[in-house]
C-alpha positions as CSV (number, residue, x, y, z in Angstrom):
1,M,125.6,101.4,90.1
2,A,129.3,101.2,89.9
3,S,131.0,101.4,86.6
4,G,134.6,101.4,85.4
5,T,137.0,98.9,84.0
6,V,135.2,95.8,82.7
7,I,136.5,92.5,84.1
8,D,138.2,90.4,81.5
9,A,136.7,87.1,80.4
10,G,138.4,85.7,77.3
11,Q,141.3,83.1,76.9
12,S,144.5,83.8,78.8
13,G,146.3,80.5,78.4
14,A,148.2,81.2,81.5
15,P,148.2,78.7,84.4
16,A,146.5,79.7,87.6
17,V,148.5,81.1,90.5
18,S,147.4,80.0,93.9
19,K,145.5,82.7,95.9
20,P,147.3,83.8,99.1
21,M,146.0,82.4,102.3
22,L,144.2,85.1,104.3
23,T,144.6,85.7,108.0
24,T,141.8,85.0,110.4
25,R,141.3,88.7,110.9
26,E,141.0,89.4,107.2
27,I,138.4,86.6,106.8
28,W,136.3,88.1,109.7
29,N,136.7,91.6,108.3
30,M,135.5,90.7,104.8
31,S,132.4,89.0,106.2
32,F,131.5,91.5,109.0
33,G,128.9,93.3,106.9
34,F,126.8,90.1,107.0
35,L,126.2,90.8,110.7
36,G,124.3,93.9,109.7
37,I,122.4,92.3,106.9
38,Q,121.2,89.5,109.1
39,A,120.3,91.8,111.9
40,G,117.9,93.4,109.3
41,F,116.6,90.0,108.1
42,A,116.0,88.8,111.7
43,L,113.9,91.9,112.5
44,Q,112.0,91.3,109.3
45,N,111.6,87.5,109.9
46,G,110.6,87.9,113.5
47,N,108.2,90.9,113.2
48,A,106.9,91.2,109.6
49,S,104.0,88.8,110.1
50,G,103.0,90.5,113.4
51,I,103.2,93.9,111.8
52,L,101.1,92.9,108.8
53,Q,98.5,91.3,111.0
54,R,98.3,94.6,113.0
55,Y,97.7,96.4,109.7
56,G,94.8,94.0,108.9
57,A,96.2,90.8,107.3
58,D,94.5,87.5,108.3
59,V,96.7,84.6,109.3
60,H,96.0,82.6,106.2
61,E,96.9,85.6,104.0
62,L,100.4,86.0,105.4
63,P,102.1,83.8,102.8
64,N,100.8,86.1,100.1
65,F,102.6,89.1,101.6
66,W,105.7,87.1,102.2
67,L,105.8,86.2,98.5
68,V,107.2,89.7,97.9
69,A,110.6,88.8,99.4
70,P,111.5,85.8,97.3
71,I,110.2,87.3,94.1
72,I,112.3,90.3,94.6
73,G,115.3,88.2,95.5
74,M,114.9,86.0,92.4
75,I,115.0,89.1,90.2
76,V,117.6,91.1,92.0
77,Q,120.3,88.7,92.9
78,P,121.2,87.3,89.5
79,I,121.2,90.9,88.1
80,I,123.5,92.2,90.9
81,G,125.7,89.1,90.4
82,Y,126.0,89.7,86.7
83,Y,126.9,93.4,87.1
84,S,129.3,92.9,90.0
85,D,131.2,90.3,87.9
86,R,131.7,93.0,85.3
87,T,132.3,96.0,87.6
88,W,135.6,97.6,88.7
89,N,136.2,101.1,90.0
90,R,138.1,102.7,92.8
91,F,135.7,101.2,95.4
92,G,136.1,97.7,94.0
93,R,134.0,95.0,92.4
94,R,131.5,93.8,95.1
95,K,131.8,96.6,97.6
96,P,129.8,99.3,95.7
97,F,126.8,97.0,95.8
98,F,127.2,96.4,99.5
99,L,127.1,100.1,100.3
100,A,124.2,100.9,97.9
101,G,122.1,98.1,99.4
102,A,122.8,99.2,102.9
103,I,121.7,102.7,102.4
104,A,118.4,101.7,100.8
105,A,117.8,99.1,103.4
106,C,118.1,101.7,106.2
107,F,115.3,103.7,104.7
108,G,113.1,100.6,104.4
109,M,113.7,99.6,108.0
110,M,112.7,103.0,109.3
111,L,109.6,103.1,107.2
112,M,108.2,99.6,107.7
113,P,107.0,100.0,111.3
114,N,105.5,103.4,110.4
115,A,103.5,102.2,107.3
116,G,100.2,102.5,109.3
117,V,100.9,106.1,110.0
118,L,102.1,106.9,106.5
119,A,99.3,105.2,104.7
120,T,97.0,107.7,103.0
121,A,96.1,106.7,99.4
122,L,96.7,103.0,100.1
123,P,95.5,100.7,102.9
124,A,98.0,100.3,105.7
125,V,98.5,96.6,104.9
126,L,99.5,97.4,101.3
127,M,101.8,100.1,102.4
128,G,103.4,97.6,104.8
129,A,103.8,95.1,102.0
130,G,105.5,97.9,99.9
131,M,107.9,98.6,102.7
132,L,108.6,94.9,103.0
133,M,109.4,94.8,99.3
134,L,111.8,97.8,99.6
135,M,113.6,96.2,102.6
136,D,114.0,92.8,101.0
137,A,115.2,94.3,97.6
138,S,117.8,96.3,99.5
139,F,118.9,93.3,101.6
140,N,119.4,91.3,98.4
141,V,121.4,94.0,96.8
142,A,123.8,94.1,99.8
143,M,123.8,90.3,100.4
144,E,124.4,88.7,97.0
145,P,128.0,90.0,96.4
146,F,129.1,88.7,99.9
147,R,128.9,85.1,98.8
148,A,130.9,85.9,95.7
149,L,133.5,87.9,97.7
150,V,134.3,84.8,99.8
151,A,134.8,82.8,96.6
152,D,136.8,85.7,95.0
153,K,139.2,86.1,97.9
154,L,139.8,82.7,99.4
155,P,141.7,79.7,98.1
156,S,139.8,76.4,98.1
157,E,141.5,75.3,101.3
158,Q,139.9,78.2,103.2
159,R,136.4,78.3,101.6
160,T,134.7,76.2,104.2
161,L,136.2,78.3,106.9
162,G,135.2,81.5,105.1
163,F,131.6,80.5,104.7
164,S,131.6,79.3,108.3
165,V,132.9,82.6,109.6
166,Q,130.2,84.3,107.5
167,T,127.6,82.1,109.1
168,A,128.9,82.8,112.6
169,L,128.5,86.6,111.9
170,I,125.1,86.0,110.5
171,G,124.2,84.3,113.7
172,V,125.5,87.2,115.8
173,G,123.6,89.7,113.7
174,A,120.4,87.6,113.9
175,V,120.6,87.4,117.6
176,I,120.8,91.2,117.8
177,G,117.8,91.6,115.5
178,S,115.8,88.9,117.1
179,W,116.2,89.9,120.7
180,L,116.0,93.7,120.2
181,P,112.1,93.9,120.6
182,W,112.2,91.7,123.7
183,F,115.1,93.6,125.2
184,L,113.6,97.0,124.7
185,A,110.2,95.9,126.2
186,N,111.5,93.9,129.1
187,K,114.8,95.5,130.0
188,A,114.5,99.1,128.7
189,G,110.9,99.7,129.6
190,V,109.7,100.6,126.1
191,N,106.0,100.1,125.5
192,D,105.2,96.8,123.7
193,T,101.5,97.4,123.0
194,A,99.7,99.7,120.6
195,P,96.2,100.6,119.4
196,E,94.8,98.5,116.6
197,G,96.5,99.3,113.3
198,L,99.7,100.7,114.9
199,V,103.0,99.0,115.7
200,P,104.3,99.1,119.4
201,D,107.2,101.4,120.2
202,N,109.6,98.5,121.1
203,V,109.3,97.1,117.6
204,K,109.7,100.6,116.0
205,W,112.9,101.3,117.9
206,S,114.2,97.9,117.2
207,F,114.0,98.6,113.5
208,Y,115.7,102.0,114.0
209,V,118.6,100.4,115.9
210,G,118.8,97.6,113.4
211,A,119.2,100.1,110.5
212,L,122.1,101.7,112.3
213,V,123.8,98.3,113.0
214,F,123.3,97.4,109.3
215,L,125.0,100.5,108.0
216,I,128.0,100.3,110.5
217,A,128.7,96.7,109.7
218,I,128.7,97.2,106.0
219,L,131.0,100.3,106.3
220,W,133.4,98.1,108.3
221,T,133.8,95.6,105.5
222,V,134.0,98.3,102.9
223,S,136.8,100.1,104.8
224,T,138.8,97.0,105.8
225,T,138.7,94.7,102.8
226,R,140.8,94.9,99.6
227,E,139.4,93.2,96.5
228,Y,141.6,91.7,93.9
229,P,141.6,93.9,90.7
230,P,140.6,92.2,87.4
231,E,144.1,91.3,86.3
232,E,145.1,89.8,89.6
233,Q,141.9,87.8,89.8
234,A,142.5,86.4,86.3
235,R,146.0,85.4,87.3
236,Y,144.7,83.4,90.3
237,S,141.9,81.7,88.4
238,G,143.9,81.0,85.2
239,E,140.8,82.1,83.3
240,P,140.5,84.4,80.3
241,E,141.4,88.0,79.9
242,S,140.2,89.1,76.5
243,G,136.9,90.8,77.3
244,P,133.4,90.0,78.6
245,E,131.1,87.6,77.0
246,K,128.6,89.5,74.8
247,G,124.9,89.2,75.2
248,G,123.9,91.5,78.1
249,L,121.5,90.3,80.8
250,G,120.3,87.5,78.4
251,L,123.5,85.7,79.4
252,I,121.9,85.0,82.8
253,F,119.4,82.6,81.1
254,K,122.3,81.0,79.1
255,D,124.2,80.5,82.3
256,L,121.1,79.1,84.0
257,A,120.7,76.5,81.3
258,A,124.4,75.6,81.6
259,M,124.6,75.4,85.4
260,P,127.1,72.8,86.8
261,K,125.7,69.4,87.8
262,T,126.6,70.0,91.5
263,M,124.5,73.2,91.4
264,R,121.5,71.3,90.1
265,Q,121.8,68.6,92.8
266,L,122.2,71.2,95.5
267,G,119.1,72.9,94.2
268,V,116.9,69.9,95.3
269,V,118.4,70.1,98.8
270,Q,117.8,73.9,98.9
271,F,114.2,73.6,97.7
272,F,113.1,71.4,100.6
273,S,115.3,73.3,103.1
274,W,114.0,76.8,102.2
275,F,110.4,75.7,101.8
276,G,110.6,74.6,105.4
277,L,112.4,77.8,106.6
278,F,109.9,80.0,104.8
279,S,107.0,78.2,106.6
280,M,108.8,78.6,109.9
281,W,109.4,82.4,109.5
282,V,105.8,83.0,108.4
283,F,103.9,80.9,110.9
284,T,106.0,80.8,114.1
285,T,104.4,83.9,115.7
286,P,100.7,82.9,115.1
287,A,101.6,79.2,115.9
288,I,103.1,80.1,119.3
289,A,100.3,82.7,120.0
290,N,97.6,80.1,119.4
291,H,99.2,76.8,120.3
292,V,101.3,77.8,123.3
293,Y,99.9,81.0,124.7
294,G,96.3,80.2,124.0
295,A,95.5,83.5,122.1
296,A,92.6,83.5,119.7
297,I,93.8,83.2,116.1
298,S,92.5,86.6,115.1
299,D,93.3,88.5,118.3
300,T,96.4,90.3,117.3
301,S,96.0,93.3,119.6
302,S,95.9,91.3,122.9
303,Q,98.7,91.2,125.5
304,L,99.0,87.4,124.8
305,Y,99.7,88.0,121.2
306,S,102.3,90.7,122.0
307,D,103.9,88.2,124.4
308,A,104.0,85.6,121.7
309,Q,105.5,88.0,119.2
310,N,108.2,89.0,121.7
311,W,109.0,85.4,122.5
312,T,109.3,84.6,118.8
313,G,112.1,87.1,118.7
314,V,113.7,85.5,121.7
315,I,113.6,81.9,120.3
316,F,114.7,83.1,116.9
317,G,117.6,84.7,118.7
318,V,118.3,81.3,120.3
319,Y,118.6,79.4,117.0
320,N,120.8,82.1,115.6
321,A,123.0,82.1,118.6
322,V,123.3,78.3,118.3
323,S,124.1,78.7,114.6
324,A,126.9,81.3,115.4
325,V,128.6,78.8,117.7
326,F,128.0,75.7,115.6
327,A,129.2,77.4,112.4
328,L,132.7,77.7,113.9
329,M,132.7,73.9,114.5
330,L,131.7,73.1,110.9
331,P,135.2,73.1,109.3
332,S,136.5,70.5,111.8
333,I,133.3,68.4,111.6
334,A,133.4,68.5,107.8
335,A,137.1,67.5,107.8
336,R,136.2,64.4,109.8
337,I,133.0,63.2,108.0
338,G,132.8,65.3,104.9
339,R,130.6,68.2,103.8
340,K,127.7,66.1,102.7
341,K,127.3,64.1,105.9
342,T,127.8,67.2,107.9
343,H,124.9,68.9,106.1
344,A,122.6,65.9,106.2
345,V,123.0,65.4,110.0
346,A,122.5,69.1,110.6
347,L,119.2,69.1,108.6
348,V,117.9,66.1,110.6
349,C,118.6,68.1,113.8
350,G,116.6,71.0,112.4
351,G,113.7,68.8,111.3
352,L,113.4,67.2,114.7
353,G,113.5,70.6,116.3
354,L,110.7,72.0,114.3
355,I,108.5,68.9,114.8
356,S,109.1,69.1,118.5
357,M,107.4,72.5,118.7
358,Y,104.1,70.7,118.5
359,F,104.7,69.1,121.9
360,A,105.7,72.4,123.6
361,G,103.9,72.6,127.0
362,S,105.4,76.0,127.8
363,P,107.2,78.8,125.9
364,E,110.5,77.8,127.5
365,F,110.3,74.4,125.8
366,L,110.7,76.1,122.5
367,I,114.3,77.0,123.4
368,F,115.2,73.3,123.1
369,S,113.4,73.1,119.8
370,M,115.4,76.0,118.4
371,V,118.8,74.3,119.3
372,G,118.1,71.8,116.5
373,V,117.0,74.6,114.1
374,G,120.1,76.5,114.9
375,I,122.3,73.6,114.0
376,A,120.5,73.2,110.6
377,W,120.6,77.0,110.0
378,A,124.4,77.1,110.4
379,S,124.8,74.4,107.9
380,I,122.3,75.8,105.4
381,L,124.2,79.0,105.3
382,A,127.6,77.5,104.9
383,M,127.8,73.9,103.5
384,P,125.9,74.4,100.2
385,Y,128.0,77.4,99.3
386,A,131.2,75.6,100.2
387,M,130.2,72.7,98.0
388,L,129.1,74.9,95.2
389,A,132.0,77.3,95.0
390,G,134.4,74.7,93.7
391,S,132.2,73.8,90.8
392,L,131.8,77.4,89.5
393,P,134.0,79.3,86.9
394,A,135.8,82.2,88.7
395,H,134.8,84.9,86.2
396,K,131.1,84.0,86.7
397,M,131.1,83.6,90.4
398,G,128.7,86.5,91.0
399,V,126.1,85.6,88.5
400,Y,126.1,81.9,89.5
401,M,125.8,82.8,93.2
402,G,122.9,84.9,92.1
403,I,121.3,82.2,90.1
404,F,121.8,79.8,93.0
405,N,119.5,82.1,94.9
406,F,116.7,80.7,92.6
407,F,116.8,77.6,94.7
408,I,116.1,79.7,97.8
409,T,113.4,82.0,96.3
410,I,111.5,79.5,94.2
411,P,110.6,77.2,97.2
412,Q,109.6,80.3,99.1
413,I,107.3,81.3,96.3
414,V,105.8,77.9,96.0
415,S,105.4,77.8,99.8
416,G,103.7,81.2,99.8
417,I,101.2,80.0,97.1
418,I,100.2,76.7,98.5
419,N,100.6,77.3,102.2
420,R,97.6,79.6,102.3
421,P,95.0,77.0,101.1
422,I,96.8,74.3,103.2
423,V,96.7,76.3,106.4
424,H,93.2,77.6,105.8
425,N,91.5,74.5,104.5
426,L,93.5,71.5,105.6
427,F,94.9,72.8,109.0
428,G,91.8,74.9,110.0
429,N,94.0,78.0,110.4
430,K,96.1,76.1,113.0
431,A,99.6,77.5,112.1
432,I,101.4,74.9,114.3
433,Y,100.7,72.2,111.7
434,A,102.6,74.3,109.1
435,I,105.6,74.2,111.5
436,V,105.4,70.4,111.8
437,M,105.2,70.2,108.0
438,A,108.4,72.4,107.8
439,G,110.2,69.9,110.0
440,V,109.2,67.0,107.7
441,L,110.6,68.9,104.7
442,F,113.9,69.4,106.5
443,L,114.1,65.6,106.8
444,V,113.5,65.2,103.1
445,A,116.2,67.7,102.4
446,A,118.6,65.7,104.5
447,A,117.9,62.6,102.5
448,S,118.5,64.6,99.2
449,V,122.0,65.5,100.2
450,S,123.2,62.0,99.4
451,F,122.7,62.6,95.7
452,V,125.1,65.7,95.6
453,E,128.5,65.4,94.0
454,D,131.0,67.5,96.0
455,K,133.8,68.1,93.4
456,D,135.8,70.4,95.7
457,D,135.6,68.5,99.0
458,V,138.7,70.3,100.5
459,V,137.8,71.3,104.0
460,T,141.0,72.2,105.8
461,A,141.1,75.7,107.2
């Protein structure tokens, strides 16, 4: 990874200088790479379950394979945050990690839909799980420093706007990734069925196009964004300049134990939110296939199942499109009612949207369900980080943003472990009930927001 001048972290004694306000164009440029990252995540979220089922995974086994993603994220993000806090070279502090992650992610995205063909020594389903692990590790390497970059570059007055712009671009990227398989099958005439054990051409080409979008978006941010060098960052934060704290990676555990109170409180909200999200991503395709389209639970090679998988991409695109628009409204809403109420109301909308999927009488009804999910998704990607950033020390922004990812990955791991027996034994392999449960968890998350102390509730743009 990048190396060079180590970022100072001692005692400066100098008062902080206000960071300059950035232009709207600069804020969009610095977040543009997230469009590519989320295009990749959307392709993974909308298609990984279907791909793994084609490789031989049973519906109740899907959470086990999806455990790969949060475990990798829990390991990778704090480490990347730790090293990006201490890195400086001619490419910058955070940007070298964006680029390395993007290149690795492109390889993973091209290999994932071909795992069945590439499998020789290992079964196809295990090869597919390995590609899922490579993709997710790479996504995390590229993603983690983006949160820290917003906090690095923006003054407190612009942080809500910065995370909202980032969320809007996430929404655009996710629409691209979610709709690509459907578009290629229905508008470009690419084949959307395949023999048992193989992935349809429309899904393969979606991953290839997504990899290209990912790389271009990251290169845009790398080429258009200037990072503050260590001495300038120290001047803005008023924090120490005498050298890094000693202790190596073990400091991550020290920082974990000493996390700010606001971070712990937000962790509860994140737990219920991301438990619900993980359940939605894992079970939406089989839930729609069985509950709405009427496909048999294990019949993954049928046209009905292919239609359901394609429609999952469409409705996931809907919730991401809604989030892209709603994200731009968040700063003004938060200015009126505060960040906490904004986040709570958005989570309620998401919970009701997920629960309503049980009552879907047609695939089109699910579009309305996804409007509520999109409102919640916009807030989940922006409000917790806007509340968190003001409580964190500037010279540890990267590592704490990485540690905060624990509250995203741990609920996904717990969900992956307990959802299998729940869906298999309690729900009789009816995945739609896992979706309803996810909606209830969103409502619990909304109630938990009231206990968060927002120390930096400055929301003007």
